[in-house]
N, C-alpha and C positions, 0 to 999 in steps of 0.2 A: 454297755458294760454294767455289770452288777458286782458290787463288793459285798460279800456275805461272810466276812471274817471277824467282825466285831460284835460284842454282846449288845443286844437290845436295839440295833439299828441295821438298816440296809442302806447302801449308798449306790446311787445310779449316776451314769453320765452317758452322753452320746458323743460320737465323733464321725467325721467324714473320712472314709478310707483314703489313705495317702501314705507316702513313704515316712512321714512324721505326723501321725494323727494328733489333733489337738482336741482336748476335752471341752465339751459344752454341756449345758443343761445339767450341771452337777447338783444333785439333790440328795438329801438325807431324810429317811423316813423312820420314825420311831415305830418299831413293830410291836411294842408292848400293847396288848389289847387287841391286836389284829388276829383273827382266828386262823388264817391260812396264809401261805406264801403267795398264793394267787391274789388274795386281797391286797397285799403289798404291791404287786405288779399293777393291779388295777388303779391303786391310789397314785402311783407314779404316772400312769397314763392320764388320769384326770388333772393332776397338778401341772404336768409339763406340757400337755397337749400333744404328746408324741405317741402315736399308735405303735404298739409293739409288733403286731403281726406283720410278717414279711421282712423284719429287720434281721440282720446278722447279730448274734449276741455272744459275748464271752462273759463267763461268770467265774469269779474267784472265791474259793471257800477255804476255811481252815481245815486241815486234815487231808486224808487220802481221798482221791477222786475216782477210785476204781469202782466199776459196777453200774448197774441200772438204778439202784436205789442209794441215795446219799443222805446221810445225817448231817445237818448243819451243826457243827460242834458247839457253837456258842448261842444256840437257840433251841427251842423245843421242836422244831420242824424236821420232817423227813420229806425229801423231794425225789422225784423220779425224772430221768432223762426224757422219757416219753411224754410226761406231763408238761415239761418245759417246751418240748417240740410242738405240742398241741397249741400252746399259747403263741409261739413265734412262727409257727408254720414251717419250721425247719429245725434241724439239730442245733443244739446250743453247745458251744465249746465250754468245758468246765475244767478249770485249772486250780492248782493249789495256790494259796496267797503268797507263799515264798517264791514259787515259780513266777508269779505275776511280778514280784519285785525284781526277779532276775530279768524278765522281759523288759522291764522299765529301764534297765541300764543302757539299752540301745537308743533310748529317746534323746539322750544328750542333755537331760535336765538334772542329773544327779551331781552333787558336790562330793568330790573324793579327796580324802586326806591320805597321803602315803604313810603307812606305818613302818614298812621295811621294803628294801629294794628301790628301784627307780622306775619312772615312767607311769603311764596310765593304761588301763585295760584297752586292748585293741581288738575289737570284735570283727575286724577285717582280716585277722590272721588266724590260721588254722590252729586249733587247740581247745583246751577246756579250762574253764574257771569254776570256782565255787562261789555261790552266793549263800552266805551264812547269816541267818537272822536270830538274834537273841532279844526277845521282847517279853510277851506273855508266856512264851514257851521257846523252844529251840527248834528251828527248821533249817533245812538246807536244800538247795537246788543246784544243778549242774548246768552251766552254759557251754554248749558244744558247738563249735564252729567247724564245719567240714571243709574239704578242699575246694568246694565250689562256692564257699562263702555263705552257705545256708546255715542259719542259726536254729538250733533245737534246744529246748529246755527240758532237762531230765528231772522229774519230780522225785523226791526221796522223803522218807520218814526217818532220816538218820539220827535225829535226836533221841530216838527210842532204842538205839543200840545199847548193848550192855557196856557199862563202864568198867574198865580194868585198872585197878590201882597200880601205881608205879613205885610206891614206897610204903613204909609202915604207917606213916601219918595219914596218907591218903586211904590206906586200908581201914584205919579206924574211922575216918570221916565217912567213907562209903558205907561202912557197917551201920553207923548211926543214921545216915540218910536212908538206908534201906528199910529200917524199921521192921514191920511184919511182912513186907513184900518179899517176893521170891528173888528179885534182883534189883539193882539200882541202875538207872539209865544215865547216859550223858546229860540229857535234859535235866534230870533231877539234880545232878551235881552242879551244873552251870547256873541253875536257878536258886542255889542256896543263898539265903539272906545273910549278909555279913554279920548282922546282929542276932541271928537266930540261935535257938538253944542247941541245935545240932553240934555247933562248934565246941561247946563246953562238954557235950556228951562224948566227943571224940578225943578228949584229953586236953592238955595244956597247949592250946594254939593261940598265940598272942593276937590281939586285934590288928596289929600292924602287919602281920603275915597274911591275913585273910585275903586282901585284894590281890596280893602276889600269887597266892595259890590259885585263885579263880582265873586270873589272867593266864597263868601257865596252863591250866586245864583248857581254856579256850584255844590257846595255841596248839596244844596236843590234839584236840578234837579236829581242828582244821587240818593238821598234818595227816591224821588218820583218814580224813575224807580225801585228801590229795592222793594217798596211796590207793584207797578203795576205788576211786573213779578215774585215776590217771589224770587228775586236774592239775597239771604242772604249770599252767600259765599264771596261777595266783588265786588269792582268796579275797573276796569282798565281804566285809562284815557290816551289817546294818542292824537297826533296832536300838531303842533307848538304853536298854540294859547292856547291850553289847558295847555301847559307847562308854558306859560307866565302868565296865570291866577293863577298858583300854585307857583309863586315866593315866596321866604321865608317870606317876610314881610306880605303877604296875607294868608299864610298857616293857621294861627289860625282861620281866618274867615271861611275858608273851613271846618276845623275840627269842628267848632262850630255848623255847620248845622247838624251834626250827633248826637249831644249831647242834643238836645232839647227834651222836654217832649212830647211824642206822643204815639199812639198805636204801639205795637211791638218795643218799644224803646230798649229793651234788645238786640233784634236781630240787630237793626240798629247800636247801639253803638259798638257791637261786630264785625261788618263787617269791614274787612281791606280795604284799598285803596292803589293802586299803580299807579305811573306814568310810562308809558311804552314807550320805544324808540324802533322802529322797522326799520329794513333795508329791502328794497324791500318787504314791508309788503303785498301789494295787490297781487302781482304775487306769493309770497310765500304762502299766504293764499289760493289763487285759486288752487295752486298745492296740498296743503293739502286736500282741499275739493274734488278735483278730485281723489286723491289717495284713500281716504276713499270710494268714490263712486265705484271705480274699485274693491276694496276689497269686497264690498257688492255684486257687480254683480258676482264676482267669487264664493263667498260663496253660493249665491242663485243658481247658475248654478250647483254647486256640490251637 
């Protein structure tokens, strides 16, 4: 597994395929000064003693994973699927880092705090969940469990959808956040610094109201995603910034976003929410994804 979602480093791990793969050989390589991505792979081989050729590999990156050529968002490198296949001797699975976090929820290693509703996510039951990450940016993935119990993770770039204000104060805030840009995204709004100048540009918004506004926006964004993807089983929120937005004083504002009158309000009101803490989430999720892929390949070969 390769984690290429953080600035300045690549993280590696290995795992033996199983129903619950366990990480080993976890290493972090400082890529500043390395001329190419291939150099980083070769350094891992030298330091770990693990030959990459012939191994199954899953790689998690920040941003969209579509196409032959991929730009690593937080580095200067561009990689190709064919180039990776040449190194490993087979195709490499490439997933979004938020999708990797979603895969990691099936590992049983996450700590979940219930925000609203009851119970814990049940990935043995047919339906859809949202995994929503608010950290260096805003990302979302959909966890889909079909009638046969097969899990699929649907990658999205939902944080870049246009934000729609719900009141005059939000309209002023969005206008200030937009600046010279053509539109303002949900990511831009949810990443607003509570102490930033944009709040003063939007008029008289007291400091005490800012956490509540942001928590309510987070709740409304989650509800929007539930409608867009039919994810009525609930929403899991992760990331350090997401945790700060859900501080106890702002929690009622988050919850209020689920209780408004709207279409399918019964499903929205009944949907639970959880705050998720994960350790080694991206590498663990890549291992879970890779493990399921190996099982499917063995099943199809049989």
